[in-house]
Backbone of each chain as ProteinMPNN parsed JSONL, in Angstrom:
{"seq_chain_A": "MATLHLLSHSPFSDERFASCLRLLGERDGLLLSGDAVHALQPGTAPRDALERLPASVALLVLEDDLNARGLSDRQPARARVIDYPGFVDACLQYAKVNSWL", "coords_chain_A": {"N_chain_A": [[156.38, 98.185, 78.311], [153.57, 99.28, 79.915], [151.405, 97.565, 82.132], [148.108, 96.844, 83.238], [147.271, 95.044, 85.987], [144.824, 92.78, 86.819], [143.321, 91.652, 89.598], [141.256, 89.245, 91.212], [140.858, 87.28, 93.007], [141.058, 85.88, 96.335], [143.964, 86.677, 98.249], [144.651, 84.886, 100.131], [144.055, 82.334, 99.442], [145.306, 81.203, 97.221], [148.133, 81.241, 94.901], [148.06, 83.354, 93.161], [148.106, 86.138, 93.765], [150.665, 86.536, 94.972], [152.298, 85.7, 92.849], [151.65, 87.585, 90.937], [152.573, 89.971, 92.125], [155.282, 89.492, 92.093], [155.821, 89.728, 89.4], [155.26, 92.31, 88.703], [155.797, 95.259, 86.865], [157.73, 98.322, 86.986], [156.15, 100.472, 86.225], [153.666, 99.464, 86.166], [150.173, 98.842, 86.918], [147.957, 97.928, 89.591], [144.957, 96.386, 90.094], [142.595, 95.776, 92.454], [139.924, 93.639, 92.791], [136.754, 92.048, 93.588], [137.269, 89.217, 95.718], [139.932, 89.773, 95.992], [140.307, 92.17, 97.257], [140.561, 91.597, 99.888], [143.207, 91.579, 100.413], [143.825, 93.976, 101.495], [143.429, 93.88, 104.16], [144.403, 94.978, 107.295], [147.529, 94.296, 108.956], [148.236, 91.911, 107.789], [150.184, 89.659, 105.697], [149.793, 90.02, 102.851], [148.844, 92.697, 102.827], [151.074, 94.056, 103.868], [152.857, 93.522, 101.817], [151.734, 94.973, 99.751], [152.043, 97.564, 100.724], [154.749, 97.798, 100.486], [155.27, 98.027, 97.792], [156.794, 99.651, 94.972], [156.556, 103.233, 94.747], [155.842, 104.034, 92.255], [154.107, 102.196, 91.237], [150.742, 101.979, 90.613], [148.025, 101.596, 92.824], [144.904, 100.344, 92.671], [141.481, 100.107, 93.67], [138.424, 98.436, 93.485], [135.461, 100.003, 94.121], [132.802, 99.004, 94.825], [133.334, 96.335, 95.552], [135.092, 96.658, 97.611], [133.521, 97.979, 99.533], [131.586, 96.004, 99.917], [132.914, 94.15, 101.373], [133.415, 95.31, 103.73], [135.699, 96.847, 104.088], [136.161, 99.465, 103.652], [137.124, 101.541, 105.223], [139.678, 100.868, 105.617], [141.625, 101.023, 103.708], [144.948, 101.598, 102.41], [146.786, 104.743, 102.293], [147.862, 105.087, 99.802], [146.193, 103.818, 98.039], [143.809, 104.033, 95.394], [140.455, 104.471, 95.178], [138.088, 103.246, 92.956], [135.243, 103.512, 90.716], [133.033, 101.731, 88.402], [133.119, 103.167, 85.869], [135.63, 104.316, 86.302], [137.187, 102.039, 86.335], [137.024, 101.26, 83.652], [138.354, 103.456, 82.496], [140.868, 103.096, 83.668], [141.739, 100.78, 82.379], [142.358, 101.825, 79.944], [144.431, 103.483, 80.441], [146.651, 102.006, 80.567], [148.823, 99.997, 78.517], [148.181, 97.345, 78.22], [145.877, 94.913, 79.554], [146.011, 92.612, 82.078], [144.375, 89.902, 83.148], [144.252, 88.096, 86.049], [143.257, 85.124, 86.004]], "CA_chain_A": [[154.963, 98.467, 78.105], [152.924, 99.161, 81.219], [150.255, 96.654, 82.163], [147.22, 96.854, 84.394], [147.019, 93.679, 86.46], [143.501, 92.696, 87.427], [143.219, 90.524, 90.531], [139.898, 89.128, 91.751], [140.787, 86.148, 93.942], [141.643, 86.163, 97.64], [145.394, 86.376, 98.354], [144.836, 83.878, 101.18], [143.626, 81.007, 98.991], [146.196, 80.62, 96.216], [149.405, 81.939, 94.646], [147.926, 84.384, 92.117], [148.521, 87.44, 94.288], [152.119, 86.542, 95.138], [152.907, 85.621, 91.515], [151.42, 88.874, 90.285], [153.475, 90.967, 92.709], [156.652, 89.195, 91.623], [155.961, 90.084, 87.988], [154.883, 93.702, 88.462], [156.8, 96.187, 86.365], [157.802, 99.568, 87.744], [155.092, 101.396, 85.805], [152.408, 98.721, 86.082], [149.118, 99.135, 87.869], [147.353, 96.751, 90.21], [143.56, 96.665, 90.431], [142.006, 94.748, 93.306], [138.464, 93.533, 92.701], [136.269, 90.811, 94.194], [137.91, 88.805, 96.968], [141.318, 90.267, 96.062], [140.382, 93.327, 98.16], [140.951, 91.116, 101.223], [144.645, 91.869, 100.562], [143.963, 95.244, 102.226], [143.215, 93.639, 105.6], [145.605, 95.399, 108.017], [148.226, 93.315, 109.78], [148.459, 90.655, 107.073], [151.329, 89.658, 104.775], [149.468, 90.686, 101.582], [148.782, 94.144, 103.039], [152.451, 94.531, 103.994], [153.48, 93.46, 100.483], [151.199, 96.106, 98.976], [152.654, 98.786, 101.246], [156.16, 97.836, 100.072], [155.398, 98.205, 96.34], [157.366, 100.956, 94.598], [155.537, 104.285, 94.661], [155.45, 104.205, 90.853], [153.041, 101.239, 90.927], [149.435, 102.475, 91.065], [147.178, 100.596, 93.475], [143.5, 100.709, 92.487], [140.56, 99.192, 94.341], [137.063, 98.604, 92.992], [134.678, 100.508, 95.251], [131.71, 98.097, 95.215], [133.867, 95.132, 96.19], [135.693, 97.113, 98.87], [132.42, 98.225, 100.467], [130.88, 94.752, 100.193], [133.692, 93.366, 102.326], [133.572, 96.08, 104.959], [137.085, 97.294, 104.24], [136.262, 100.794, 103.039], [137.902, 102.471, 106.056], [140.952, 100.203, 105.913], [142.596, 101.017, 102.608], [146.131, 102.438, 102.635], [146.71, 106.074, 101.688], [148.268, 105.051, 98.397], [145.165, 103.176, 97.215], [142.802, 104.89, 94.795], [139.206, 103.73, 95.065], [137.464, 103.609, 91.675], [133.972, 102.876, 90.358], [133.158, 101.017, 87.123], [133.694, 104.044, 84.834], [137.05, 104.443, 86.599], [137.757, 100.749, 85.92], [137.161, 101.354, 82.191], [139.425, 104.428, 82.235], [142.148, 102.503, 84.067], [142.136, 99.842, 81.321], [142.868, 102.584, 78.802], [145.652, 104.188, 80.834], [147.759, 101.057, 80.407], [148.85, 99.431, 77.167], [147.563, 96.017, 78.259], [145.219, 94.495, 80.786], [146.253, 91.19, 82.332], [143.464, 89.383, 84.173], [144.773, 86.875, 86.711], [142.058, 84.27, 86.087]], "C_chain_A": [[154.198, 98.225, 79.415], [151.632, 98.35, 81.122], [149.424, 96.893, 83.412], [146.917, 95.406, 84.765], [145.708, 93.658, 87.237], [143.415, 91.436, 88.285], [141.811, 90.455, 91.1], [139.742, 87.953, 92.715], [141.496, 86.504, 95.248], [143.129, 85.805, 97.671], [145.678, 85.277, 99.372], [144.495, 82.467, 100.705], [144.518, 80.391, 97.916], [147.375, 81.56, 95.938], [149.292, 83.078, 93.633], [148.504, 85.724, 92.573], [150.043, 87.536, 94.372], [152.818, 86.514, 93.781], [152.804, 86.962, 90.8], [152.409, 89.91, 90.812], [154.918, 90.762, 92.246], [156.881, 89.725, 90.213], [155.668, 91.554, 87.689], [156.051, 94.525, 87.94], [156.71, 97.506, 87.121], [156.642, 100.514, 87.47], [153.734, 100.707, 85.728], [151.413, 99.217, 87.123], [148.525, 97.847, 88.391], [145.929, 97.129, 90.61], [143.0, 95.492, 91.227], [140.496, 94.785, 93.158], [138.051, 92.236, 93.392], [136.976, 90.505, 95.504], [139.365, 89.264, 97.079], [141.425, 91.475, 96.992], [140.71, 92.894, 99.597], [142.444, 91.33, 101.481], [144.867, 93.141, 101.364], [143.783, 95.077, 103.737], [144.482, 93.994, 106.372], [146.216, 94.252, 108.84], [148.467, 91.984, 109.088], [149.648, 90.8, 106.115], [150.981, 90.314, 103.433], [149.42, 92.211, 101.72], [150.192, 94.726, 103.132], [153.132, 94.567, 102.632], [153.001, 94.624, 99.621], [151.856, 97.417, 99.412], [154.096, 98.94, 100.744], [156.353, 98.029, 98.572], [156.013, 99.571, 96.046], [156.245, 101.979, 94.422], [155.037, 104.467, 93.231], [154.349, 103.238, 90.429], [151.724, 101.769, 91.498], [148.639, 101.321, 91.675], [145.732, 101.08, 93.408], [142.622, 99.66, 93.156], [139.142, 99.476, 93.854], [136.117, 98.853, 94.18], [133.603, 99.53, 95.74], [132.229, 96.91, 96.027], [134.517, 95.455, 97.532], [134.599, 97.295, 99.929], [131.733, 96.922, 100.888], [131.603, 93.916, 101.243], [134.039, 94.163, 103.584], [134.97, 96.608, 105.178], [137.27, 98.739, 103.787], [137.025, 101.795, 103.903], [139.287, 101.912, 106.38], [142.001, 100.381, 104.834], [143.752, 101.955, 102.904], [146.014, 103.748, 101.87], [147.027, 106.032, 100.196], [147.202, 104.47, 97.482], [144.2, 104.215, 96.652], [141.553, 104.049, 94.569], [138.469, 104.198, 93.808], [136.127, 102.899, 91.498], [134.137, 102.205, 88.99], [133.627, 101.922, 85.981], [135.206, 104.257, 85.04], [137.825, 103.194, 86.199], [138.014, 100.781, 84.403], [138.322, 102.297, 81.844], [140.802, 103.833, 82.555], [142.653, 101.539, 82.998], [142.798, 100.577, 80.158], [144.147, 103.349, 79.136], [146.883, 103.302, 80.709], [147.674, 100.409, 79.03], [148.151, 98.075, 77.096], [146.852, 95.806, 79.585], [145.469, 93.002, 80.942], [145.357, 90.73, 83.471], [144.05, 88.096, 84.737], [143.607, 85.946, 86.994], [142.22, 83.148, 87.095]], "O_chain_A": [[154.185, 97.115, 79.947], [150.881, 98.452, 80.152], [149.957, 97.115, 84.499], [146.379, 94.644, 83.963], [145.515, 94.419, 88.184], [143.433, 90.314, 87.778], [141.228, 91.486, 91.437], [138.641, 87.663, 93.182], [142.415, 87.323, 95.266], [143.519, 84.749, 97.174], [146.805, 84.791, 99.47], [144.626, 81.509, 101.466], [144.488, 79.176, 97.719], [147.582, 82.543, 96.649], [150.294, 83.7, 93.281], [149.286, 86.355, 91.862], [150.637, 88.504, 93.898], [153.809, 87.214, 93.576], [153.745, 87.411, 90.145], [153.015, 90.644, 90.031], [155.667, 91.716, 92.039], [157.993, 90.124, 89.866], [155.812, 91.995, 86.549], [157.149, 94.493, 88.495], [155.726, 97.769, 87.812], [156.204, 101.257, 88.348], [152.758, 101.306, 85.274], [151.77, 99.912, 88.074], [148.576, 96.809, 87.732], [145.72, 98.073, 91.371], [142.94, 94.363, 90.738], [139.864, 95.819, 93.369], [138.902, 91.418, 93.742], [137.251, 91.401, 96.301], [139.966, 89.154, 98.148], [142.517, 91.781, 97.472], [141.091, 93.722, 100.424], [142.895, 91.27, 102.624], [145.968, 93.373, 101.864], [143.966, 96.027, 104.498], [145.529, 93.389, 106.143], [145.514, 93.374, 109.341], [148.866, 91.019, 109.739], [150.058, 91.909, 105.771], [151.784, 91.089, 102.914], [149.895, 92.932, 100.843], [150.474, 95.77, 102.543], [153.878, 95.495, 102.317], [153.776, 95.193, 98.852], [152.182, 98.267, 98.584], [154.599, 100.054, 100.596], [157.487, 98.18, 98.117], [155.783, 100.532, 96.78], [155.136, 101.643, 94.006], [153.944, 104.989, 93.013], [153.725, 103.428, 89.386], [151.6, 101.983, 92.704], [148.585, 100.223, 91.123], [145.378, 102.095, 94.009], [142.968, 98.479, 93.204], [138.713, 100.63, 93.817], [135.998, 98.039, 95.096], [133.509, 99.261, 96.938], [131.65, 96.531, 97.045], [134.5, 94.647, 98.461], [134.728, 96.833, 101.063], [131.35, 96.75, 102.045], [130.997, 93.084, 101.917], [134.858, 93.734, 104.397], [135.392, 96.801, 106.318], [138.395, 99.186, 103.564], [137.523, 102.794, 103.386], [139.978, 102.396, 107.277], [143.142, 99.95, 105.002], [143.577, 102.979, 103.564], [145.242, 103.854, 100.917], [146.52, 106.844, 99.422], [147.297, 104.614, 96.263], [143.82, 105.159, 97.343], [141.587, 103.043, 93.859], [138.253, 105.395, 93.617], [135.903, 101.825, 92.055], [135.251, 102.119, 88.474], [134.461, 101.494, 85.183], [135.961, 104.366, 84.074], [138.977, 103.277, 85.775], [139.08, 100.382, 83.935], [139.164, 101.975, 81.006], [141.768, 104.035, 81.819], [143.854, 101.48, 82.733], [143.674, 100.039, 79.48], [144.86, 103.806, 78.242], [148.015, 103.785, 80.739], [146.594, 100.289, 78.451], [147.603, 97.699, 76.06], [147.177, 96.429, 80.596], [145.171, 92.22, 80.04], [145.554, 91.12, 84.622], [144.309, 87.139, 84.008], [143.033, 85.968, 88.083], [141.304, 82.348, 87.281]]}, "seq_chain_B": "MKFAIALFAAPHSPASRRALRFAEAVLAGGHEIVRVFLYQDGVHSASANAVAPQDERDITADWQRFVERHGLDGVVCIAAALRRGVLDTDEARRYGRPAANLAPGWQLSGLGQLHEAVQTADRLVCFGGP", "coords_chain_B": {"N_chain_B": [[137.367, 103.78, 72.098], [138.072, 100.274, 71.555], [136.745, 97.407, 73.067], [137.192, 94.016, 74.029], [135.428, 91.531, 75.692], [135.794, 88.87, 77.846], [134.241, 86.216, 79.451], [134.605, 83.893, 81.957], [133.378, 82.678, 84.049], [130.656, 81.179, 85.927], [127.142, 82.188, 85.83], [126.147, 82.653, 88.431], [128.289, 83.526, 89.84], [130.303, 86.095, 91.446], [132.001, 87.245, 89.57], [130.696, 87.245, 87.134], [128.694, 89.14, 87.423], [130.329, 91.338, 87.85], [131.605, 91.522, 85.378], [129.444, 92.189, 83.766], [128.647, 94.68, 84.829], [130.964, 96.085, 84.233], [130.931, 95.963, 81.423], [128.628, 97.45, 80.904], [129.535, 99.942, 81.769], [131.542, 100.411, 79.928], [130.136, 100.875, 77.514], [128.576, 103.029, 78.358], [130.536, 104.901, 78.65], [131.036, 105.657, 76.114], [132.502, 103.967, 74.555], [133.337, 101.06, 72.521], [132.13, 97.697, 72.287], [133.569, 95.029, 70.917], [133.164, 92.325, 70.963], [131.504, 89.975, 73.07], [132.649, 87.275, 74.766], [131.896, 84.068, 75.777], [133.206, 81.588, 77.82], [134.379, 78.419, 79.088], [132.83, 77.86, 82.268], [131.385, 80.124, 81.896], [129.659, 79.889, 79.782], [127.172, 79.163, 80.691], [125.797, 81.481, 81.111], [124.514, 81.988, 78.795], [122.349, 80.387, 78.667], [118.924, 79.747, 78.188], [117.414, 78.532, 79.995], [118.04, 78.748, 82.666], [117.013, 79.412, 85.981], [116.803, 81.958, 88.193], [116.913, 82.38, 91.77], [114.142, 84.001, 93.432], [114.874, 86.149, 95.044], [117.259, 87.0, 94.109], [119.444, 88.706, 91.817], [118.817, 88.252, 88.387], [121.189, 87.298, 86.572], [121.734, 85.976, 84.187], [119.513, 86.601, 82.587], [119.862, 89.348, 82.569], [122.274, 89.613, 81.173], [121.491, 88.612, 78.692], [119.528, 90.457, 77.897], [121.11, 92.728, 77.807], [122.996, 92.173, 75.753], [121.275, 91.871, 73.584], [119.868, 94.34, 73.509], [121.839, 96.173, 72.848], [122.719, 95.198, 70.509], [124.994, 93.541, 70.424], [127.879, 91.514, 69.564], [127.559, 88.548, 70.623], [129.223, 85.802, 71.605], [129.48, 82.321, 72.106], [131.569, 79.823, 73.271], [131.669, 76.93, 71.421], [132.5, 74.294, 71.997], [132.799, 74.329, 74.784], [130.183, 74.913, 75.425], [128.663, 72.756, 74.423], [129.487, 70.597, 76.04], [128.43, 71.386, 78.408], [125.762, 71.396, 78.034], [124.505, 73.518, 76.701], [122.779, 74.329, 74.04], [122.104, 75.121, 70.595], [119.447, 75.077, 68.109], [120.399, 73.668, 65.884], [122.553, 72.157, 66.926], [121.24, 70.648, 68.862], [119.662, 69.074, 67.257], [121.63, 67.781, 65.775], [122.944, 66.207, 67.695], [120.889, 64.74, 68.712], [119.439, 65.676, 70.961], [116.856, 66.566, 73.361], [116.018, 69.256, 73.449], [116.628, 72.701, 72.571], [118.468, 75.332, 74.087], [119.797, 77.731, 73.886], [119.976, 81.103, 74.539], [118.255, 83.921, 72.992], [120.182, 86.271, 71.059], [122.671, 85.299, 71.522], [125.329, 83.395, 69.997], [126.64, 80.212, 69.006], [130.031, 79.449, 68.565], [133.482, 79.064, 67.487], [136.616, 78.884, 69.407], [138.34, 80.42, 68.047], [137.063, 82.784, 67.588], [137.46, 84.25, 69.855], [140.157, 84.761, 69.693], [140.175, 86.296, 67.355], [138.709, 88.493, 68.204], [140.459, 89.609, 70.046], [142.435, 90.499, 68.345], [141.083, 92.511, 67.044], [140.223, 94.291, 68.994], [141.15, 97.071, 71.185], [141.636, 96.593, 73.829], [141.621, 93.642, 75.808], [139.583, 92.346, 78.246], [139.307, 90.112, 80.844], [137.147, 88.055, 82.816], [136.565, 86.13, 85.728], [137.489, 82.709, 86.224], [138.744, 79.855, 87.968]], "CA_chain_B": [[138.252, 102.609, 72.101], [137.351, 99.0, 71.365], [136.967, 96.405, 74.107], [136.689, 92.646, 73.951], [135.19, 91.073, 77.058], [135.673, 87.419, 77.95], [133.712, 85.8, 80.753], [134.94, 82.475, 82.175], [132.744, 82.192, 85.277], [129.225, 80.891, 85.886], [126.332, 83.386, 86.085], [125.922, 82.902, 89.853], [129.524, 83.977, 90.478], [130.465, 87.551, 91.453], [132.737, 87.684, 88.376], [129.744, 87.457, 86.042], [128.069, 90.437, 87.697], [131.365, 92.341, 87.648], [131.802, 91.654, 83.932], [128.29, 92.908, 83.209], [128.75, 96.08, 85.251], [132.067, 96.661, 83.451], [130.465, 96.105, 80.034], [127.705, 98.594, 80.899], [130.335, 101.166, 81.906], [132.263, 100.603, 78.655], [129.22, 101.517, 76.558], [128.182, 104.339, 78.902], [131.675, 105.798, 78.456], [131.16, 105.995, 74.697], [133.412, 103.035, 73.891], [132.692, 99.997, 71.747], [132.447, 96.311, 72.651], [133.606, 94.311, 69.635], [132.608, 90.983, 71.172], [131.47, 89.355, 74.398], [132.929, 85.857, 74.529], [131.652, 83.22, 76.949], [134.062, 80.412, 77.753], [134.303, 77.558, 80.288], [131.507, 77.921, 82.911], [130.701, 81.337, 81.443], [128.638, 79.571, 78.766], [125.856, 79.046, 81.331], [125.121, 82.78, 81.015], [123.751, 82.028, 77.54], [121.248, 79.425, 78.729], [117.584, 80.32, 78.353], [116.681, 77.685, 80.944], [118.424, 78.977, 84.057], [116.019, 80.144, 86.768], [117.439, 82.525, 89.38], [116.015, 82.521, 92.921], [113.392, 85.256, 93.324], [115.499, 87.245, 95.776], [118.578, 87.277, 93.548], [119.432, 89.299, 90.492], [118.884, 87.243, 87.325], [122.302, 87.753, 85.738], [121.6, 85.39, 82.851], [118.552, 87.432, 81.853], [120.468, 90.672, 82.393], [123.25, 89.5, 80.081], [120.774, 88.426, 77.431], [118.923, 91.75, 77.544], [122.195, 93.67, 77.486], [123.55, 91.827, 74.441], [120.254, 92.141, 72.558], [119.529, 95.759, 73.438], [122.908, 96.922, 72.206], [123.094, 94.529, 69.268], [126.394, 93.129, 70.543], [128.281, 90.224, 69.027], [127.675, 87.659, 71.774], [129.677, 84.505, 71.097], [129.637, 81.293, 73.125], [132.462, 78.759, 72.792], [130.787, 75.8, 71.122], [132.955, 73.084, 72.688], [132.465, 74.503, 76.199], [128.723, 74.92, 75.534], [128.125, 71.408, 74.192], [129.747, 69.722, 77.182], [127.62, 71.847, 79.54], [124.347, 71.319, 77.69], [123.945, 74.751, 76.146], [122.678, 73.944, 72.631], [121.136, 75.782, 69.72], [118.587, 74.061, 67.473], [121.228, 72.834, 65.011], [123.328, 71.195, 67.731], [120.287, 69.736, 69.502], [119.274, 68.114, 66.226], [122.809, 66.998, 65.401], [123.289, 65.234, 68.734], [119.675, 64.064, 69.151], [119.035, 66.108, 72.292], [115.424, 66.875, 73.31], [115.659, 70.669, 73.394], [117.657, 73.733, 72.432], [118.289, 76.298, 75.168], [120.637, 78.925, 73.722], [119.12, 82.297, 74.614], [118.389, 84.84, 71.86], [121.258, 87.253, 71.202], [123.953, 84.599, 71.592], [125.55, 82.364, 68.988], [127.727, 79.271, 69.262], [131.107, 79.475, 67.571], [134.727, 78.481, 67.974], [137.546, 79.663, 70.215], [138.984, 81.37, 67.13], [136.362, 84.059, 67.682], [138.103, 85.016, 70.931], [141.43, 85.219, 69.124], [139.9, 87.37, 66.408], [138.269, 89.657, 68.976], [141.65, 90.2, 70.639], [143.123, 91.223, 67.266], [140.265, 93.658, 66.647], [140.001, 95.224, 70.103], [142.293, 97.747, 71.794], [141.871, 95.958, 75.12], [140.862, 92.459, 76.195], [139.439, 92.252, 79.695], [138.724, 88.803, 81.168], [136.559, 87.948, 84.15], [136.261, 84.776, 86.166], [138.586, 81.852, 86.611], [138.379, 78.971, 89.08]], "C_chain_B": [[137.418, 101.326, 72.033], [137.751, 97.979, 72.436], [136.468, 95.037, 73.647], [136.557, 92.158, 75.39], [135.003, 89.56, 77.046], [135.245, 87.055, 79.367], [133.881, 84.286, 80.901], [134.132, 81.856, 83.316], [131.232, 82.047, 85.124], [128.41, 82.13, 86.284], [126.096, 83.674, 87.566], [127.194, 83.366, 90.566], [129.614, 85.503, 90.455], [131.14, 88.066, 90.181], [131.783, 87.985, 87.222], [129.07, 88.819, 86.189], [129.069, 91.567, 87.443], [131.582, 92.59, 86.157], [130.662, 92.453, 83.305], [128.338, 94.391, 83.574], [129.854, 96.8, 84.466], [131.611, 96.93, 82.013], [129.505, 97.293, 79.917], [128.479, 99.912, 80.943], [131.127, 101.465, 80.633], [131.37, 101.348, 77.666], [128.809, 102.906, 77.047], [129.295, 105.365, 78.704], [131.92, 106.148, 76.996], [132.12, 105.088, 73.941], [132.607, 101.919, 73.217], [133.072, 98.635, 72.314], [132.41, 95.497, 71.361], [133.047, 92.895, 69.777], [132.569, 90.662, 72.654], [131.636, 87.864, 74.156], [132.741, 85.076, 75.828], [132.429, 81.923, 76.78], [133.958, 79.664, 79.084], [132.915, 77.676, 80.929], [130.733, 79.181, 82.544], [129.595, 81.048, 80.446], [127.242, 79.452, 79.38], [125.083, 80.369, 81.29], [124.307, 82.902, 79.737], [122.619, 81.016, 77.527], [119.921, 80.142, 78.947], [116.809, 79.573, 79.436], [117.019, 77.937, 82.407], [117.353, 79.809, 84.764], [116.689, 80.635, 88.039], [116.429, 82.548, 90.528], [115.376, 83.923, 92.908], [114.072, 86.435, 94.025], [116.914, 87.533, 95.289], [118.431, 87.912, 92.173], [119.626, 88.19, 89.444], [119.932, 87.68, 86.3], [122.2, 87.216, 84.308], [120.65, 86.221, 81.994], [119.128, 88.816, 81.585], [121.466, 90.671, 81.235], [122.536, 89.431, 78.737], [120.154, 89.74, 76.966], [119.995, 92.742, 77.084], [122.73, 93.43, 76.07], [122.552, 92.178, 73.333], [119.993, 93.63, 72.384], [120.573, 96.545, 72.66], [123.4, 96.267, 70.909], [124.535, 94.054, 69.267], [126.625, 91.768, 69.891], [128.554, 89.308, 70.229], [127.994, 86.244, 71.314], [129.94, 83.55, 72.264], [130.535, 80.198, 72.556], [131.66, 77.472, 72.624], [131.212, 74.534, 71.879], [132.598, 73.145, 74.171], [130.956, 74.42, 76.4], [128.151, 73.512, 75.395], [128.311, 70.538, 75.433], [128.936, 70.129, 78.416], [126.134, 71.89, 79.214], [123.72, 72.635, 77.299], [123.957, 74.579, 74.617], [121.752, 74.868, 71.861], [120.368, 74.684, 68.967], [119.41, 73.131, 66.574], [121.958, 71.75, 65.803], [122.417, 70.189, 68.423], [119.872, 68.657, 68.502], [120.449, 67.189, 65.898], [123.102, 65.885, 66.407], [122.066, 64.547, 69.326], [119.27, 64.409, 70.568], [117.604, 66.653, 72.238], [115.09, 68.361, 73.167], [116.875, 71.551, 73.139], [117.403, 74.794, 73.497], [119.196, 77.513, 75.055], [119.72, 80.149, 73.652], [119.312, 83.169, 73.376], [119.512, 85.845, 72.125], [122.63, 86.617, 71.225], [124.093, 83.654, 70.407], [126.736, 81.492, 69.363], [128.769, 79.407, 68.161], [132.398, 79.002, 68.224], [135.587, 79.442, 68.781], [138.292, 80.694, 69.356], [138.349, 82.744, 67.19], [136.922, 84.911, 68.819], [139.419, 85.593, 70.412], [141.199, 86.406, 68.19], [139.493, 88.646, 67.135], [139.47, 90.386, 69.58], [142.418, 91.007, 69.59], [142.403, 92.526, 66.926], [140.22, 94.731, 67.728], [141.296, 95.906, 70.544], [142.661, 97.098, 73.118], [141.015, 94.699, 75.253], [140.785, 92.46, 77.708], [138.679, 90.962, 80.001], [138.217, 88.798, 82.61], [136.335, 86.486, 84.47], [137.496, 83.987, 86.538], [138.232, 81.07, 87.856], [138.869, 79.505, 90.423]], "O_chain_B": [[136.242, 101.298, 72.398], [138.933, 97.73, 72.673], [135.45, 94.928, 72.963], [137.46, 92.347, 76.205], [134.156, 89.037, 76.322], [135.819, 87.528, 80.348], [133.378, 83.505, 80.093], [134.192, 80.645, 83.53], [130.613, 82.712, 84.293], [128.911, 83.011, 86.982], [125.865, 84.827, 87.93], [127.174, 83.576, 91.779], [129.068, 86.141, 89.555], [130.885, 89.194, 89.757], [132.041, 88.885, 86.422], [128.898, 89.552, 85.215], [128.715, 92.612, 86.897], [131.724, 93.735, 85.728], [130.884, 93.286, 82.427], [128.097, 95.253, 82.729], [129.707, 97.961, 84.086], [131.877, 97.997, 81.459], [129.562, 98.05, 78.948], [128.133, 100.871, 80.253], [131.356, 102.627, 80.297], [131.792, 102.329, 77.055], [128.705, 103.844, 76.256], [129.027, 106.562, 78.603], [132.882, 106.843, 76.669], [132.512, 105.397, 72.815], [131.383, 101.847, 73.327], [134.199, 98.438, 72.767], [131.343, 95.297, 70.779], [132.518, 92.335, 68.818], [133.475, 91.025, 73.405], [130.852, 87.259, 73.425], [133.355, 85.389, 76.847], [132.334, 81.249, 75.755], [133.5, 80.22, 80.083], [131.912, 77.603, 80.218], [129.546, 79.289, 82.853], [128.689, 81.862, 80.273], [126.241, 79.619, 78.683], [123.859, 80.378, 81.42], [123.496, 83.818, 79.604], [121.991, 80.804, 76.49], [119.815, 81.033, 79.79], [115.678, 79.939, 79.758], [116.359, 77.398, 83.296], [116.85, 80.788, 84.213], [117.101, 79.831, 88.874], [115.231, 82.715, 90.299], [115.977, 84.891, 92.443], [113.87, 87.588, 93.642], [117.681, 88.221, 95.963], [117.447, 87.696, 91.465], [120.478, 87.314, 89.594], [119.619, 88.333, 85.305], [122.534, 87.908, 83.346], [120.934, 86.511, 80.832], [118.916, 89.391, 80.518], [121.501, 91.597, 80.425], [122.92, 90.096, 77.775], [120.241, 90.095, 75.791], [119.814, 93.484, 76.119], [122.893, 94.369, 75.29], [122.927, 92.708, 72.287], [119.906, 94.127, 71.261], [120.244, 97.464, 71.91], [124.366, 96.721, 70.296], [125.226, 94.144, 68.252], [125.696, 90.984, 69.696], [129.657, 89.305, 70.776], [127.157, 85.569, 70.713], [130.542, 83.925, 73.27], [130.275, 79.698, 71.462], [131.046, 76.985, 73.573], [130.357, 73.785, 72.35], [132.154, 72.155, 74.752], [130.493, 73.918, 77.424], [127.265, 73.117, 76.154], [127.393, 69.821, 75.832], [128.768, 69.342, 79.348], [125.334, 72.366, 80.019], [122.533, 72.853, 77.537], [125.008, 74.672, 73.983], [120.747, 75.341, 72.39], [120.621, 73.497, 69.173], [119.138, 71.931, 66.515], [121.982, 70.584, 65.408], [122.77, 69.018, 68.56], [119.747, 67.484, 68.852], [120.283, 65.976, 65.763], [123.461, 64.77, 66.03], [122.179, 63.845, 70.331], [118.808, 63.542, 71.309], [117.173, 67.147, 71.196], [113.965, 68.692, 72.793], [118.006, 71.182, 73.455], [116.252, 75.123, 73.781], [119.354, 78.255, 76.025], [118.814, 80.22, 72.822], [120.385, 83.17, 72.774], [119.762, 86.222, 73.27], [123.637, 87.283, 70.984], [123.096, 83.169, 69.873], [127.707, 81.96, 69.956], [128.436, 79.473, 66.978], [132.399, 78.587, 69.383], [135.328, 80.644, 68.834], [138.802, 81.695, 69.859], [138.992, 83.75, 66.889], [136.871, 86.14, 68.765], [139.747, 86.754, 70.658], [141.933, 87.394, 68.23], [139.878, 89.746, 66.738], [139.504, 91.616, 69.624], [142.98, 92.059, 69.893], [143.035, 93.519, 66.565], [140.184, 95.925, 67.43], [142.392, 95.396, 70.312], [143.832, 97.049, 73.494], [139.846, 94.682, 74.867], [141.809, 92.564, 78.384], [137.576, 90.736, 79.502], [138.78, 89.446, 83.492], [135.964, 85.696, 83.602], [138.444, 84.533, 87.103], [137.498, 81.563, 88.712], [138.641, 78.876, 91.457]]}, "name": "protein", "num_of_chains": 2, "seq": "MATLHLLSHSPFSDERFASCLRLLGERDGLLLSGDAVHALQPGTAPRDALERLPASVALLVLEDDLNARGLSDRQPARARVIDYPGFVDACLQYAKVNSWLMKFAIALFAAPHSPASRRALRFAEAVLAGGHEIVRVFLYQDGVHSASANAVAPQDERDITADWQRFVERHGLDGVVCIAAALRRGVLDTDEARRYGRPAANLAPGWQLSGLGQLHEAVQTADRLVCFGGP"}
């Protein structure tokens, strides 16, 4: 059962990001919001880890949070930038939503 | 589709604003919100006494208006609320506190209401966390 994983904390401050990546299923999706978008910073370990995810894992990024952190021209080609209606739709494209609180 | 939304973070946190924007998009998309559940520091969003700085968005007021305007089932975890001083008139009287400050549109209830919301909804989406 495919799950959308919702991350909102910086990958540089705790283990949520790394734990989430370890548990990702082949068909799961990953949505970066809030400080989790810092994972897109080029030249960092989190960014490299995202680039190495299987192509079947969808990488979504919440537009407002991406822009607020000045990373809007830094996202990898595989990332899909979504707004809030897109966030709602993404929740429905997966059987479950897992928020990494 | 039916959504349950749980908010764990204080109103001044980005997660609270994100949860509200998400909730607005759920309704705008023609979906239903079966319950908004405030837990942990999220209970502060149901306080009628919080005063936001003039140059900041008043998320607490926005949440209250949103819940009331759409007639949503806004539930606040009673144990989390009591320990943080968010009381309705019954609890203020019960514990001999000088005032009640639960904003209109919200009601205090148990954690079981979150469990029930999860059973009712197609999706649970949580916001916040330390």
